C-alpha positions in Angstrom: 0.0 0.0 0.0 1.3 3.5 -0.9 2.3 5.5 2.2 3.5 8.9 1.1 3.5 12.5 2.3 3.7 15.9 0.7 5.5 18.4 2.8 5.3 22.2 3.0 3.5 23.2 -0.2 0.7 25.7 -0.5 -2.3 23.4 -0.9 -5.8 24.4 -2.2 -8.1 23.6 0.7 -11.7 24.8 1.0 -11.3 27.4 -1.7 -8.1 29.0 -0.3 -4.3 28.2 -0.3 -2.7 27.1 2.9 0.8 26.0 3.7 0.4 22.5 5.0 1.2 18.8 4.5 -0.8 16.0 3.1 -0.7 12.3 4.1 -1.6 9.6 1.6 -2.4 6.0 2.4 -3.4 3.7 -0.4 -5.5 5.5 -3.0 -6.7 8.2 -0.6 -5.7 11.3 1.3 -5.9 10.2 4.9 -4.8 13.3 6.7 -4.3 17.1 6.1 -1.9 19.0 8.4 1.5 18.7 10.0 0.5 17.0 13.2 -0.3 13.5 11.8 3.2 12.1 11.3 4.4 10.9 8.0 5.2 7.7 6.1 8.7 6.5 5.0 8.7 8.6 1.8 7.7 12.1 1.0 8.0 14.9 -1.5 9.3 18.4 -0.6 6.7 20.8 -2.1 8.3 23.9 -0.7 7.5 26.9 -3.0 5.0 24.9 -5.0 1.2 24.9 -5.4 -0.4 21.7 -4.4 -3.6 21.2 -6.4 -6.3 18.5 -7.1 -5.7 16.6 -10.3 -7.3 17.9 -13.4 -10.6 16.1 -14.5 -10.8 16.4 -18.3 -14.4 15.7 -19.5 -13.6 16.2 -23.2 -10.3 15.5 -24.9 -9.7 14.1 -28.3 -6.0 14.8 -28.8 -5.5 11.0 -28.7 -6.7 11.0 -32.2 -3.4 12.5 -33.3 -1.6 9.6 -31.8 -3.8 7.2 -33.7 -3.6 9.1 -37.0 -0.7 11.6 -36.9 -1.2 12.3 -40.6 -4.2 11.6 -42.8 -4.1 8.0 -43.9 -1.3 7.1 -41.5 -2.5 4.8 -38.7 -0.9 3.5 -35.5 -2.2 0.7 -33.3 -4.8 1.9 -30.7 -2.9 0.5 -27.7 0.3 2.4 -28.6 -1.8 5.6 -29.1 -3.6 5.3 -25.8 -0.4 4.6 -23.8 1.3 7.7 -25.4 -1.8 9.8 -24.7 -1.8 8.6 -21.1 1.8 9.9 -20.7 0.8 13.2 -22.2 -2.3 13.6 -20.0 -0.4 12.8 -16.8 2.5 15.1 -17.7 0.0 17.9 -18.0 -1.7 17.2 -14.6 -4.7 15.4 -16.0 -5.4 12.5 -13.6 -8.9 11.7 -14.9 -9.3 11.7 -18.6 -12.4 11.1 -20.7 -11.4 10.2 -24.2 -14.0 11.8 -26.4 -14.5 9.3 -29.1 -16.6 10.3 -32.1 -18.8 7.6 -33.6 -20.0 9.0 -36.9 -21.7 7.8 -40.1 -18.2 8.3 -41.7 -15.8 5.5 -42.4 -12.2 5.9 -41.3 -11.0 7.6 -38.0 -14.6 8.1 -36.7 -16.1 4.9 -37.9 -18.0 2.2 -36.0 -15.0 -0.1 -36.1 -12.8 2.6 -34.7 -15.2 3.3 -31.8 -15.4 -0.4 -31.0 -11.6 -0.7 -31.1 -11.1 2.3 -28.8 -13.7 1.1 -26.3 -12.2 -2.4 -26.1 -8.6 -1.0 -25.8 -9.6 1.4 -23.1 -11.3 -1.4 -21.1 -8.3 -3.6 -21.5 -5.6 -1.0 -20.8 -7.4 0.8 -18.0 -5.7 -1.0 -15.1 -2.3 -0.3 -16.7 -2.7 3.4 -17.3 -1.6 6.1 -14.9 -4.6 8.4 -15.4 -8.1 7.1 -14.6 -9.2 6.6 -18.2 -12.8 6.7 -19.2 -14.9 6.5 -22.4 -16.9 9.6 -23.6 -18.9 8.6 -26.6 -19.7 11.5 -29.0 -22.7 10.2 -31.0 -23.3 11.8 -34.3 -27.1 11.9 -34.2 -27.5 11.2 -37.9 -25.6 7.9 -37.3 -29.0 6.1 -37.0 -27.7 2.6 -37.8 -25.6 2.7 -34.6 -28.6 3.3 -32.2 -29.1 -0.3 -31.1 -25.5 -1.0 -30.4 -25.0 2.3 -28.5 -28.1 1.5 -26.5 -26.5 -1.8 -25.4 -23.3 -0.1 -24.5 -25.2 2.4 -22.3 -27.2 -0.3 -20.6 -24.1 -2.4 -20.0 -22.3 0.5 -18.3 -19.6 0.7 -20.9 -20.0 4.4 -21.6 -19.0 6.9 -18.9 -20.2 10.1 -20.6 -22.6 10.3 -23.6 -22.8 13.3 -25.9 -25.2 14.2 -28.7 -23.3 15.7 -31.7 -24.8 17.1 -34.9 -22.3 18.3 -37.4 -24.5 17.6 -40.5 -25.2 21.2 -41.4 -21.5 22.1 -41.2 -20.6 19.0 -43.2 -23.0 20.0 -46.0 -21.8 23.6 -45.9 -18.2 22.4 -46.1 -18.9 20.5 -49.4 -18.7 23.9 -51.2 -15.4 24.9 -49.5 -12.4 23.1 -51.2 -10.0 23.0 -48.3 -12.5 21.8 -45.7 -14.0 19.4 -48.2 -10.6 17.9 -48.9 -9.9 17.3 -45.2 -13.2 15.6 -44.7 -12.8 13.3 -47.7 -9.2 12.5 -46.9 -10.2 11.5 -43.3 -12.7 9.0 -44.6 -10.6 7.4 -47.3 -13.4 7.7 -49.8 -13.3 9.1 -53.3 -14.9 12.6 -53.7 -17.9 11.2 -55.5 -18.4 8.4 -53.0 -18.3 10.9 -50.1 -21.0 13.1 -51.8 -23.2 10.0 -52.2 -22.8 9.0 -48.6 -23.7 12.5 -47.3 -26.8 12.6 -49.5 -28.0 9.3 -48.2 -27.4 10.3 -44.6 -29.2 13.7 -45.0 -32.2 12.0 -46.5 -32.9 10.2 -43.2 -33.0 13.4 -41.1 -36.6 13.1 -40.2 -35.7 10.0 -38.0 -33.1 11.8 -35.9 -35.3 13.4 -33.2 -37.0 10.1 -32.2 -33.6 8.4 -32.1 -32.2 11.1 -29.8 -35.2 10.6 -27.5 -34.8 6.9 -27.3 -31.1 7.0 -26.5 -31.6 9.7 -23.9 -34.1 7.5 -22.1 -31.7 4.6 -22.2 -28.8 6.8 -20.8 -31.0 8.2 -18.1 -32.1 4.7 -17.0 -28.4 3.6 -16.9 -27.4 6.7 -14.9 -25.0 8.0 -17.6 -24.5 11.7 -17.6 -25.3 13.4 -21.0 -24.0 16.4 -22.9 -25.3 18.2 -25.9 -22.6 19.6 -28.3 -22.6 23.0 -30.0 -26.1 24.0 -28.9 -27.1 26.8 -31.3 -30.0 28.4 -29.5 -31.8 28.6 -26.1 -34.6 26.5 -27.6 -32.1 23.7 -28.5 -30.7 23.8 -25.0 -34.2 23.6 -23.4 -35.1 20.7 -25.7 -32.0 18.7 -24.6 -32.5 19.6 -20.9 -36.1 18.3 -21.1 -34.6 14.9 -22.1 -32.2 14.8 -19.1 -29.1 16.3 -20.9 -27.7 18.4 -18.1 -24.3 19.5 -19.6 -24.1 22.1 -22.4 -20.9 21.5 -24.3 -19.5 24.4 -26.3 -22.7 26.5 -26.8 -22.1 28.6 -29.8 -23.4 31.9 -28.5 -23.9 33.9 -25.3 -27.7 33.7 -25.2 -27.6 29.9 -25.3 -24.9 29.8 -22.6 -27.1 32.2 -20.5 -30.1 29.9 -20.9 -28.0 27.0 -19.6 -26.6 29.0 -16.7 -30.1 30.2 -15.6 -31.3 26.6 -15.4 -28.2 25.4 -13.5 -26.8 23.3 -16.3 -23.1 22.6 -16.4 -21.4 24.6 -19.3 -18.3 23.4 -20.9 -15.9 25.5 -23.0 -12.5 24.6 -24.4 -9.4 25.5 -22.4 -7.4 26.1 -25.6 -9.9 29.0 -26.3 -8.8 30.7 -23.1 -5.1 30.0 -23.7 -5.2 31.4 -27.2 -7.4 34.3 -26.3 -10.4 33.2 -28.4 -11.9 30.4 -30.5 -10.1 29.2 -33.5 -13.5 29.0 -35.2 -14.5 32.6 -34.4 -17.2 31.5 -32.0 -17.7 32.5 -28.3 -14.6 33.7 -26.4 -14.4 31.4 -23.4 -12.7 33.9 -21.0 -15.6 36.3 -21.5 -18.0 33.5 -20.7 -16.0 32.7 -17.5 -16.1 36.4 -16.5 -19.8 36.5 -16.8 -20.4 33.2 -14.9 -21.5 31.5 -18.1 -18.8 28.8 -18.1 -18.5 26.2 -15.3 -16.0 23.7 -16.9 -13.0 24.0 -19.1 -11.9 20.9 -21.1 -8.7 20.1 -23.0 -10.6 19.7 -26.2 -7.7 19.0 -28.7 -4.7 20.1 -26.5 -3.7 18.4 -23.3 -1.6 21.2 -21.8 -4.5 23.7 -22.1 -6.5 23.1 -18.8 -3.4 23.8 -16.7 -2.4 26.9 -18.7 -6.0 28.2 -18.9 -6.5 28.2 -15.1 -3.3 30.2 -14.6 -4.0 32.6 -17.4 -7.5 33.4 -16.0 -5.8 34.2 -12.7 -3.0 36.3 -14.4 -5.5 38.2 -16.4 -7.6 39.0 -13.3 -10.7 37.1 -14.6 -10.8 34.8 -11.5 -8.6 34.1 -8.5 -6.6 30.9 -9.1 -8.6 29.0 -6.5 -11.8 29.7 -8.4 -10.2 29.2 -11.8 -8.9 25.8 -10.7 -12.5 24.7 -9.9 -13.2 24.9 -13.6 -10.7 22.1 -14.4 -11.1 19.9 -11.3 -14.0 20.2 -8.8 -16.7 21.2 -11.3 -16.0 18.6 -14.0 -15.8 15.9 -11.3 -19.2 17.0 -10.0 -20.6 17.1 -13.6 -19.4 13.6 -14.2 -20.8 12.3 -10.9 -17.3 11.6 -9.4 -17.8 12.5 -5.8 -14.4 11.1 -4.7 -12.2 13.6 -6.4 -11.7 17.2 -7.5 -10.8 18.6 -4.1 -8.0 18.0 -1.5 -9.6 16.6 1.6 -9.4 13.7 4.0 -11.0 10.6 2.5 -10.9 11.8 -1.1 -9.0 10.1 -3.8 -5.3 11.1 -3.8 -5.1 12.7 -7.3 -2.7 15.5 -6.6 -0.4 17.7 -8.7 2.5 19.9 -7.6 3.1 23.0 -9.8 5.9 25.6 -9.9 4.2 28.8 -11.0 7.3 31.1 -10.5 7.2 32.1 -14.2 4.0 34.0 -15.1 1.7 32.1 -17.5 4.1 29.2 -17.7 3.2 26.8 -14.8 5.4 23.8 -14.7 4.3 20.4 -13.4 6.8 19.0 -10.9 5.0 15.9 -9.7 1.8 14.1 -10.3 0.2 11.6 -7.9 -2.7 9.5 -9.3 -4.8 7.3 -7.0 -2.0 7.6 -4.4 0.8 6.5 -6.8 3.6 8.9 -7.7 3.4 8.6 -11.5 5.3 11.6 -12.7 8.3 13.5 -11.2 10.7 15.9 -12.9 12.8 16.9 -9.9 14.1 13.9 -8.1 15.9 16.1 -5.5 12.5 16.7 -4.0 12.1 13.1 -2.9 12.4 12.7 0.9 13.1 9.5 2.9 12.2 9.6 6.5 13.7 7.4 9.2 11.5 4.4 10.0 9.8 4.5 13.4 11.3 1.8 15.5 8.9 -0.8 16.7 8.4 -1.1 20.4 9.9 -4.3 21.8 7.4 -6.9 23.1 8.3 -9.0 26.1 8.0 -12.7 25.6 6.7 -14.6 28.7 
């Protein structure tokens, strides 16, 4: 059993930073404070921030490990192991791999979704981050409904999102650069892709009833649901009425405000904060945070982003760091129904990161502890070994 202590850092406790020590036994934090003794090993956290591990509800950067170039594939297990290293090195201790199952062949196909789910289930015990499956269901993918329903009922899906990119797909057919990327991703000829899209669009009248059926199955299975790219308050209300309580990347302020007024969780991309705006020209996430219209930041396509975004929000005066950190730890844990993590407290899971924030806007991860295990360390001089406590002699009669 792991028996570890973190000595002397400034830990985020109850919404404020306090210089203290943490004690870890097994997978959990078993004591906070300097008066509880320590185990045989420790980490010197002097001068460092001690923070709960990042909970990333939506990250698809693993796709680049699977297909670093269009048409160039690598085995799923290699991609997941490499992605695990990247997530941990950036302080992400709980990662939801956002896997798109679309009507397309190729990277986002049925076979790929099945492979990913199977690989995650097989590799999960061997990965450092708590790795979970977030299925992004393209709602026009009607032929997948029955199988997805079984996955939900069997507890194989950890988060379930409704995606609808059909309008943007059709619009992109007239834009040569976007069209080329879409066709290349599927491996089809240009004419075959056009024919596929036309056939999928023709079934649009069946999409609403399919959404309703899958939402009922997810609710019955206790799976938290998200709606992606909500375009209007009416769309957000319609999804909420079906039990979808997380608004993921609402595309305008009025839709985000509708979500906030009803107490929905609202997810924006952390890269948006780091870069100072959306790469698509949509809502600026930092403005949404400032107005209380964003409760969660996710890595989206870039694993370093949650860490960098929280510190940028603090540096820019948008939120104090303690509140900004809730966007990447406590709030996503709550949204996903993970009551055992997201804060540093006795009895909670020991997902902890140590951060050197001496250089403004460039926080540096020094150590990561996941489920009580030291899984990442860049400064070995901070390791401490304490003298073993001698056992009291027992007289033998």
